[in-house]
C-alpha positions as CSV (number, residue, x, y, z in Angstrom):
1,M,41.2,108.5,-65.8
2,K,37.1,107.6,-66.6
3,I,35.2,107.7,-63.5
4,E,32.9,105.2,-63.3
5,N,28.8,106.2,-62.5
6,Q,28.3,105.9,-58.6
7,A,24.8,105.3,-59.4
8,E,24.9,102.2,-61.7
9,S,22.6,99.3,-60.4
10,I,24.0,95.5,-58.7
11,P,22.1,93.1,-59.4
12,P,20.2,91.7,-56.3
13,L,20.8,88.6,-55.3
14,K,18.4,85.7,-56.5
15,S,17.3,83.1,-53.6
16,G,18.0,79.7,-54.5
17,R,19.9,80.5,-57.7
18,L,24.0,81.1,-58.1
19,N,25.1,84.1,-58.1
20,S,28.7,85.8,-59.0
21,Y,30.1,88.7,-59.6
22,S,32.9,89.8,-60.4
23,P,35.9,91.0,-58.9
24,A,36.3,94.2,-61.2
25,D,32.5,95.3,-60.8
26,I,32.3,95.2,-57.7
27,K,35.7,97.4,-57.3
28,R,34.1,99.7,-59.4
29,R,30.9,99.9,-57.7
30,G,32.3,99.9,-54.4
31,V,32.9,97.6,-51.8
32,E,31.0,98.9,-49.2
33,R,28.2,100.1,-51.5
34,F,28.3,96.3,-53.0
35,L,27.7,94.4,-49.7
36,D,25.7,97.6,-48.5
37,E,23.1,96.5,-50.5
38,V,23.6,92.9,-52.1
39,C,24.2,91.1,-48.3
40,E,21.6,90.5,-45.4
41,T,21.1,92.4,-42.7
42,D,19.3,90.3,-40.5
43,P,20.6,88.4,-38.3
44,V,22.1,84.4,-39.6
45,N,19.3,82.3,-37.4
46,I,21.4,79.1,-36.8
47,P,18.8,76.3,-35.8
48,D,19.7,73.5,-33.3
49,L,21.6,70.9,-34.8
50,G,21.0,68.9,-31.5
51,F,23.8,68.4,-29.8
52,T,24.6,67.7,-26.7
53,A,27.0,70.0,-24.3
54,E,29.2,67.3,-24.5
55,E,29.7,67.5,-27.9
56,N,29.6,71.1,-28.4
57,Q,32.9,71.6,-26.2
58,R,34.8,68.5,-27.8
59,M,34.0,70.4,-31.0
60,D,35.8,74.0,-29.6
61,V,38.4,71.7,-28.1
62,I,39.2,70.6,-31.8
63,I,38.9,74.1,-32.8
64,Q,41.2,75.6,-30.4
65,L,43.6,72.3,-32.0
66,E,43.1,73.3,-35.5
67,K,43.4,77.1,-34.7
68,V,47.1,76.6,-32.1
69,T,48.5,74.1,-35.5
70,S,47.4,76.6,-38.2
71,K,49.3,79.3,-36.6
72,N,51.9,77.2,-36.3
73,G,52.4,75.6,-39.6
74,L,51.7,71.9,-39.5
């Protein structure tokens, strides 16, 4: 069995470009190491999209209905 080099570099994500990694490469390098090196560590700032409290409440109801529906296989 061949043991792969854990020090193998992982190409970084390039902003504004399509990035793809093969599942075999991710497994070879280790999923945890891959995620540590490639993924953002800063919190994601979600912009204010201007929804009203009523609109947010309606969306929450729709999401709950979708969760129930998906659990029931409908």
